C-alpha positions, 0 to 999 in steps of 0.5 A: 500499499502506498502511502498518501501523506508522506509527511507524516511518515517524515513528521513520526521519524523526527523526535518530538523536540523537533515537532515542537521547535516548528511548531513554535517557529510557526506560531511566531511567524503567525503572530501579529503583535510581536512588537510591544506598543512602544517600540512600534510608537519608535518604529512609527518615529524612524520611518517619520524622519525617513520620509521628513529626510526624503522631502528635503532632499527633493527641495519640498522644505516649503509645503504643509505637508512637510511643515506638519511633518516636521511638527510630528517629528520633532515635537512628538507629545505637543503640549497645545492639543486641537482644544476640541475636548476642552471645548466641549468641557467647559460647554458641559460645565456651563450646564452642571452648574445650573443643574441641567445635565441631571435632568437629561436637558444637556442630552437634548439641547446638544444636538443644536451645538457644534464645534467651531475649529476656527473659533475652538470653541461650541456655537449653536448650528446655523438654522435654515428659516423652517429652524432645521439646522443646517449642518453642511460643511460640518464634520460629524465628529464636530457636531453636537449629537456626537459629543462625549 
């Protein structure tokens, strides 16, 4: 009788340690999260620096893309973030002082507001003649209904 599965004979001939070694190496190859987060972050920084240097060598130092990348590479933890969360917190704090958060009025009224990136504060949504809010041109994450 001819063996249809010749690999099994070879596998049986090898010792247990050899079999386990090959299994473990296969598991390591399949693992996606080999590196810890700190190493991944450092690798990301190195890739950004490499990209920055390639832009410098091409003479594209005056572009907006170059300036943003340079800011991220040389200042990975900026102190002044966009202020969106801070503005939303202040907006909610005003409702907490009056006691409208517990009554649910804040949750009902926050749909009428949005975060304005230009003014860096929460503002009332513009509305049409029928008092329907106009959300065109406003990103969904900045609408009041998506405030956390």
